[in-house]
N, C-alpha and C positions, 0 to 999 in steps of 0.2 A: 504494500500499499504506499503510495507516494504521499508524503507529508508536506503540505504547503504552509509556510510561515504566514500567518495572518496578521494584519494590522489591527490596531485598536479599533479602526473603523468597522471591522467586521464583528465587533460586538453587536452589530445590527441584527445578528441572528439571535435576537432576544425572544424570550418567551413572553406571551401576553401578561402573564401573571407577575412579571418583574416591573410593571409600572410603565411600559411603553405602549400605550394604547394607540389606536388608529387616529390619525389626524389627516388634514389635507395633504400633508407631505409624506405620509406613510400609508402603506396598505397592509392590513393584517389578514392573514388567511385563517380558515377555520381551525387549522392545526396549530395556530399560535405564532408562526414565524412572521416577522415583519420585514417588508421590503425596505432596503436601505434607501435613504435619501441621497440623491446624487447632486451635490452642490456645484461641482466645478468640472468634472470630467466629461465634457460634452464637445463634440466636433462642431466647429463653426463654419465660416466661409472657407472654401478651398483656397489655399494660397496660390496665387497666379504670378507667373513671371510677367515682367513688363514688356511683352512682345508687341503690344498694340493690336493683337488679334485674338479673338475669342470665337465662340460659336453659340448658336441658338438652335434648339431642337424644334423642328417643325411638325413632324408626324412620325408615328411608329408603325410601319406596315407588318411587324412581326419578323421572326427569325428567317434566315435563309436568303437575305438580299445579296445578289451577286453583281448587279449593275443598276445604275441610276441614270436617267436622262429625262430632259424636259421635252414635252411635245412641241414641235414647231408651231408657231403662230398662236399657241394657247398657253400664255405665260404661267397660269396657275395650275396647270395639270402636269403631274409628274408620272413617269412610267417607272415601275420597279420590276426588275426580273428576279424571280425566285429560283433557287437552285433546282427545285423539283419540276420546273417547267411552266409555272404560272407567270403571266404578265399582268401586273396590277396597274390600274389607272387611278391616281389619287388627286383629289382636289385640295390644293394646299391651303385654301381659305376655309374649307370644310373638311378637315382631315379625317373625319369619320365617314366621309363620302368616298369609299373605296370600292371599285368594281373589279372583278376578275375579267380583265379586258380580253384575254386570250388564254386558253388552257392548252398547253402543249405537252402535258405530262405523259401522254401516250407516245410521244416521240423521243423524250428525253430520258437518259439514264444518268442519275446523279452520283455515281460511284466515286469515292475518294474526292479528288479536287475537280471532278467533272460536274456536269449539269448544264443548265442553260446559262451560258457564260457571257454573252454579249449581244447587243442589238444596236442597230443604227437605222434612222429613217432615210427613205429615199430623198435625195435633194429636192425633189419636186413635191414632197408631201405637204399638205394633205390632198392637193389636186391629183397627185399620183399616189393612191392609197397603198403603198408598199413599205414593208420593213425587211431588213436583212438580219438574220440571226446566226449565231455560231453556238453549237451545243455538242454534247457527247451523246452518242446513240449506240445501238447494237445491243450486246449483252454484256454483263459485268466482266466476264473473262475475255471479251473480244470487243473492246470499245473502239469506236471510230469517231473522229470529229467531223461534223457536217456544217457546211455553209449553205443556208437555204434562203430563198426569197419567198415572202408571204404577201399575198394580195388579199385585202379584206374588202367586204362589201360595205361596211359602215365604220368610219373611223371613230365615231363616238362610242360605239360598242358593237364589235363585229358579231354578226349572226352566223355568217359562213365565211370561210376563207379557203384560199388555194395555196398550197405549199409546194414549192419547186426546189429540189435539191440542185445546187450548183457545183459543188465539189465535196469530196470526202477525203479524210486523212486516216490511214490505218495507224492505230496506236499500239506501241509495244507493251505498255503498262497502263495502270489507272491514274497515273500522275503526269504532271507537266503538260497540260493541254494548251497553255497560252490562252488565246481567246479574245484578243483585242480587235475591235472593228472601228474603222473611221473612214469617212470620205475625205479625200484630199482636196486642196484647191483646184486640182486638175480634173475633179469629178470622177477619178478612179477610186475603186474601193480597195482599202488596205486591210489586211488580216494578218495578225501575229499568231504563230503556231509554236508550241513548245516541243522539246525533244522527246517527250514521252518517256523520260528517264532512260533513253538510249543515247548515251553521250556521243557515240560516233555519228549519229544521224545529223547532228548540227553542222558537221563539216562535209556532209554528203549532199551536194546540191542536186543529185538525181532523185532525192526525196524532198517532200515538202516540209518535213519536221525541222524544228529549230530555225525558222526563218520568218521573215515578213514578206507577205505576198502582195502583189499589186495587179489587179485585174479590172477589166472594163465590163461592168454589168449594165450599162446604159446604152450600149451600141446594139447593132443588129445580130451579132454573132451569138449563137446559142451553144451551151448555157452562159458563156461569157467569152470575151475577147481578151487578148494579151496586148497591152500597150506596145507599140512598135519600138519604143526606146528602153524597154526592160533589158536588164543585163544579158539574158539568155533568150531574147525574142527570136522566133523563127524555129526553135526546137518544138518537137511534139509536146502537147500538154501532158503533164504528169497524170498517170492513170489510164491514159489512152492505150498504152502498150508498154511492155517491159523493155526498157532501154537504159543505157548508162549515161545519157545526155543530161545536162543540167536542166531543171524544170524552168520553162519560160515564165511561169507565174512569179518566180522568186525576184524580189526587189533587193533584199539584203539577207544575210544569214549569219550563223555563228551565235545563236541565242540558246539559252537554257530553258527558261519559262517566261517569255515575254507576255506578262499578264494584262497590262494596261498601257495604252498609248494614246496620244492626242496631237493635233496640229495647233501651233500658235498662230498669232496674227501675221507672222512673217512667212508662213508656210513651212516652218520647220517641224519635223516629226520627232516628238519626245517619247521615250519608251523606258519603262522600268522593268528590268530583267531580274527575276528572282534567282538569287545565288544558291550555291550548294553549301559548303561547310564553313566558309569564312567571309564572303564578300557579297554585298548587294550593289547593283550598279544602275546608273542612269545614262542612257545613250541618246545622242542625236543621230537619227538613222538617215543615212544617205545611200543613194542608188549604187548598187554594185559593191558594197563594202562588207567585209567579213569582220564580225565583232568578237571572234576569238574563242568562244566556248567549243569544246572543253580544253583547248590548248591553254587558255587563260580564264581565270575567274576574276571578274573586275579587271584591273590593270596588272594582275599578278599571275605568274606562271601557275598552272594547275596540272595539266598533262601535256607539256610542250611537244612530246613525241607524236601527238595526234596531228600536228601540222609540220609540213616541211620547213626547213630553215628560211626558204625564200618566200613563204606565204606572208603576204602583207595583211596585218591585222589592225583593226581600229580599236583603240582603247575607249572606254567610257569617258564622258566629260566629268563624271564624279562617281566615286564608289565609297562605301563605308563598311566598316568591319562588323562582324557579328560579336566581336569581343568587347565587352564593357567592363572596365576595371579588371582586365585580365581574365574575365570569365566569359565563356561562350553564352550567348543569349539567343533566344528564338527570334529570327528575323525573316521577314518576307515582304519585300517592297511592293507597294501598290502605287503604280504610276498615276500622275495627276495631270494638272493643266498649268499653263502659264497664266497668271492672274492678269486680267485686263479690265477689272471693274473700277469703280470710282470711290467706293465707300472706305477703302483701306489703302490710302496713298503709299504706306510703307511697303506694301506688297507689289506695287506696280513692276511688271516685268519679271517677277519671281516665279519659279516653277514650284508649285505646291504639290507635295506628295505625302504618302503615309507609309507606315510599316505595320503590317497586320500583327506581326509577332511582338514587336517592341511596344505597340499600343500608343504611338505618337504620330503627330502630324508636323511636317517640316516645310521650310521654305528655302529653296536653292537659289542663290543670287550670284551673278557674275560680278565680281569686284574689280577685275581687270581682264583684259583679253585672255580668254581660255583659263581663267582662274576662278573657281567657284567655291563658295562658302555656304554651308548648310546650317540653319539655325532651327531649333525646335520651337514650334508655335504653341502647342499644348498637347496634353496627353488625352488620347481618345482611342480606345482599342477597337479592333475588329473592322477597320475601314477597308472595304472591298471595291469602292468606286468613287470617283470624283465626277463632277459635272458642272458645266457652265449654264447659267440661266439666261433667259431672254433679257434680263436686266444687266447682264455682263458680270454678275457676281458669281462666286464660287460656292458650290455645294458638295456635300459628301454623303455617302451612304454607308452605314455600318451593317455588318452581316446580321447582327442580332436584333437591333432595335431602332432602326429609323433613319430619317433624313435630317441633315443638319445644314445650316447656312453659316459661312464664315462672316463674322461681324467685327467692327472695331471693339477692342477689349475695354473693359472697365479698368480704372487705374489699378496699378499693382497693389496687392495687399500682402506681399511677401513679408513685410515687417510683422505681420500678425502671427507668423509661424513661430511656435515656441523654440527658442534657440537652446534651451536647456530642459531636461526632463522635469525639473522642479516647476518650470513655467507652464507646464501642460495642464495643470489642475487635476491630474490623475494620480500624482504621487506627492508625498509629504515634502514641504519646503525645508523642513529640518532634517529629514531623512529620506532622500529621493528614492531609495530602494523600496520604501513602504507605501503601499497604495493608500489613497485617500478614501474618505467616506463615500460609499456608493459603488466602489470598485470591487467586483466580486471575483474570487478566485475560481479556477476550474482546472481540471486535468483531462487528458485524453487517454483512451485505452491503447491506441496504436500511434505512438509519436512519430513525427517526421524525423528522418535522420539529419543531424546537424553537426557532423564532424566531432562526435563525442560530447557536445555541449549538453548540459542539463538545463531544462527550461522550467520557468514558472509562468503561468498564464493567468490573465485577468480580463474581464470585460466590464463595460459600464454602458448603460443606456439612459437616455434622458428621462426625468421624472414624467409620469403620465403616459409613457409609451410601453409597448410590449413587443415581444419577439414572435414572429410567425414561424411555424414549422410546416415545411412543404410535405407533399405526399411521399417524397423520397427521404424524408427525415432531415433534410438540410435546413439550417436556421437562417431566417431572413431578418437581419437586424434593422431597426428603424433608423431613419436619418438622425444624425447626431451621435450615433454609437461610436465607442472607442474599444478596440481590442489591444491588449498589451502583452508583451512577452519579454521576460528577462532571460538572458543567456549567461551561463556560468561554465568556465573551464577550470577544472580542478578546484571547484568551489569559489573561484574568483569571479565576481561580477564584471563582465566585459562589454555587454551591449544590451540595450533595450530597444525594441521596435514597437512603434505605435501604428495601428492600422485604423484609419478614421473614415467614417461615412459622413461626408460634409453635407451642408445644407442643400446643395444642388443635387444630392443623391449619389454623387460619385464617391468611390472608395479611393484612398491614397495612402501610401505607406511612408513612414519616416523612421530613420534610425538614429540612435544616440550612442556615443562612445563614452564609457566610464573612465574616469581618471584612476590613477594607480591606487589612490586611497579609498576608492569606492564611495566618494562623498558627493560627486556630481557627474552627470552625464551630459555631454554637449552634442548637438546635432551634427551629423556628418552629411555633407551634400555632395552628390555626384558619384558616389561609389568609391570605396578605397579598400585596398588590401594591405594588411599589416601582419607582421610576425609577432605572435604572442607566445613567449616561452618556446620559441622554435617552431611553432605551428602557424601556418598561414591561415588568415581569417579574413573573410569578406564582410565589410560593412556595405550593404547593398544600396544602390541609388533607388530613387522613386521608380524609375523605369524597370529596374531589375525586380523590385517587389511585385510589380504587376505581371511579370513573366510566370509566376506561380499562382498568384491570386487571380485566376482567370474568370472571365464572365461565365463560361460554361460551368464552372464549379461553384458559381454563386459568390465569388470573391472571398468569402470567409471559408477557410479550409478545415480547421479543426472542429469548430462548433457544429456538430450534427448529432442527432439523437443516438446513433449507434456508437459514436465516439465517447459521448458523455454518460452513457448508461453504465455507470460504475461508481464505486464509492470514493469519496474524498474525506480525509480527516479534517474536520473543522475545529480548530484549536479553541475558538471561543465557546464552542459547545462541548468540547472535550469528548467527542465521539465521531465515529465515521458514519456518514450518511450517503445514500444514493444521490447523485448530483441532480438527476432529472426530477426525482421526487422532491428534493429540497427546493429547487428553483420553481417547481410547480406550486409548492406550498406558499412560496413568496409571491405568487401571482405575477410572475415575470413573462408568462406566455399568453398570447392572445386567446388561445383555446387550450383546454386541458391537454397536457402532453401525453396522458395515458399512463397505465400501470407499467412500470419498468419491467416487470416480469413478462409482459406481453410484447415488449419492444425488442427490436434487433439489438445486438451487442457485438461490437468488434472485439476479437481477442487481441492480446498483445502478441506481436510477432516473436517476442523473445520469451514467451511463456511455454516452456517445453511440455507442459501438461496439456496444452490445447492441441487439437488436431492439426497435423502438419499442413493439410490443404488449406484450412482456414487461416492459419498463421501466415502462410505465403501470400494468400490473396489479400490479407489485411495489410501486409507490407506494400504490395503493389498499389492497393487503394490509396494508402496515405502518401506514398512517394511518387506516384506516377499518374493517378487518375485525374488530377487537376487539369492535365493537358490531354491525356489519352481517354477521352469519352466523347459521346456525340456532341458536336458543336465546338470541340476544343481546338486550340490553335496549332494543329499539327496535320500533316498530310496523311499520316498513317491512320487507317480505319480500325484502330485498336480501342478496346473498352476495358479498362482495368478496374472499374468499380467492383467493390467487394461482392455485391449481390448478383453480379453477372456470372452465369456458369461458364466453365472453361470453354465449352463449344461456342458460346456467344462472344468470347473475347476477341476472336479473329486473330489468334496467334498460333494455335496448335497446328503443326504441319503446314503453316503458311509461309511461302517464300518472302523474304524481306524485300520491300519495295524501295528502300532508301539505302541500299548498300549491304553487302554480305560480310564486311569486315575482313575479307580474305579467308573466310571459313568455307571449307569444302562441303558441298551439299547443305548449305545453311538453311535453317528455318528460324522463324521468330522463336518458336519453341518446338524442339524435337523431343517427343516423349522418351524418357529414359536416357537421354544424351545431352547433358549440359554443354559439352564442347561444341555441339552443332547448333546451340540455341543462342541466337543473337541477343535476346533480352538479357540473358545471364551474362554474356560477354560485355555488354554495355554497362551493366551494373558494377562490374569489378574494374572497369577502366576509369581513368581520370585524365583523359585527353579530349580532343574535339568530338569523339564519338561516345563520350560518357553519358550515362543517364543515371539520375537526373542531370541536365546539362549545366545547371547554375547553382552556385552557393556551396559547393563541396569540393574540398581538396583531398579528402580521405575517404576511401571506400568503406562501406559498412560491412566489415568482415563477417559479422554474425548474419547479416541479411544476405550476403553473398552465399554463405554456407546454407542458409535456410532455403534459398531459391534453388540451389544445386540439389539439395535433398529432395525437394518437391519435384523437380524435373525427373530425377532418377526414379521416384516412386510412381510416375505416370506410365501406364502401359498403353494408353490410347488417348484420343482426344475427347472421350465421353466417359 
């Protein structure tokens, strides 16, 4: 049983008979426990950098948004593409006025990073009632990319439509589909296509993969024509016959996963190419040029032997590393637009883009000829699409929840950020290691691995609010909530992290470094690595905090019913009590949490008395499922949640889609054989292929042994 040292404030666990009756500031349960008053530990306004740029949420069309665009000539109507094949039309002035404009779900297969990926209106729309779409089709194990033209009978809400396939692309895997579409100032249609995780195809111009295409869909040729000045014009179109000639549709090549692209006012084509292990890149795409993948990743050598020494390669105008403060981070660029609006003068001429993995939006500006500098504008995760409106302003779409508009920012309130832990209102000013009144301790059954650190956990919610419990047992904390965690190495207090849900509803993480005397903890900004008694330790940046605290996982990772369904020793009561029962009695939940005996309970991965299978899956749930679950920020279709059976995890006897690490006959999990199991190999590594990829310099030896024993014990996938 883990013992948590409680503060004097947790004498709030008073019995009614001790003279603490209910008041406006306290709530007394039938069992006699009194909810503590929270005087100061409340998250306020989110601290914002003084970038001059913020955002307003306009509407939320629900999860699965892949592409956002405004209908021509109708400034208040937005089109949203959904991964599953739906196209929604949304009235921005009446956001609840949403119609399913077109249902293409019977044509679309949304496996992995596929689905309905892109759409563009005919330049003559709506007089010419046509759209062009790019999507993945076929069957899950045999996907193909398709470019199709759709003619509708009624642009307000189609009753019938005619779909015409223009070209198709055979894919090698379920990944790297690309899928950018744009009409150029020349009225030709441009389409970006990924390498389908077949690296060699990006340098093979006899295939369409790994390239940007340029075709004529407005001429008389059927299904399309090839512009006469394309680099390989005159060759037979790809797919018409097997030949080794370069495809005449290709405009430029050497891309990995060119997901989003756009033209600026000068007619330049901007493209964000999603990198592999280390680099994301932004390209200015020009006719006939080779952008280097897989010979180069960004402007850096990756597999130079894939290109001959005399091959001329074009470097990106800008690239950035996956490594933040020496730690690999999840990164996946979402290409954007050059800003041409009037409301934000500081953005004029800047290329605004996002990173799906890092959860931020940036502005790239040319400070001198061919010299570009990128600055973060704000944190906003899950951006899959940018769009320009009829007003010239810039909009963005998030995969999970909506459409946003970039607006001039409110004045900076960075000075409101507590610079010391004592200033947070959550811990004592005299003894900052001790929580204040209203800050409630908790522990978890299956703790996250933190390089041997021992952790103490606390939470606080504003007076008058309660915690909602979802159907999956995840806890949804109200606005204003604060979660805190102390980290100790060899009993020494080294770090405290605060995770706050600000008044705008956003979660954000802040880290504080303790001094040698353990008398004060000061805020660390930007992420830093230090050696503590010979052990490397990461003080994470705000961006790094959000790598693990994902939207898909509900942001808060530990607080869920199955994790807190266990005992905690309450010093003020001098007894151990079940945490859910105790918090329930304190009336902290919106609805009764239920009888703990009837609720799920995670075992400790390190409790050898618990079943091996349950222990192993508890370890994966805690350390991996925040990303590896439906809607998570990863390309792999893996689900590591504890309650998902092995057959549903999509790992058993499944070939790895993101590299085999040099393992012969590799599987994500090979029953009975850890040496062939990629997930086990990633667990024990601490390089660019390590999992989890962030925040750890030391492998969990007990966890590695646990997973090895589990894999050995498996005889099949069922």
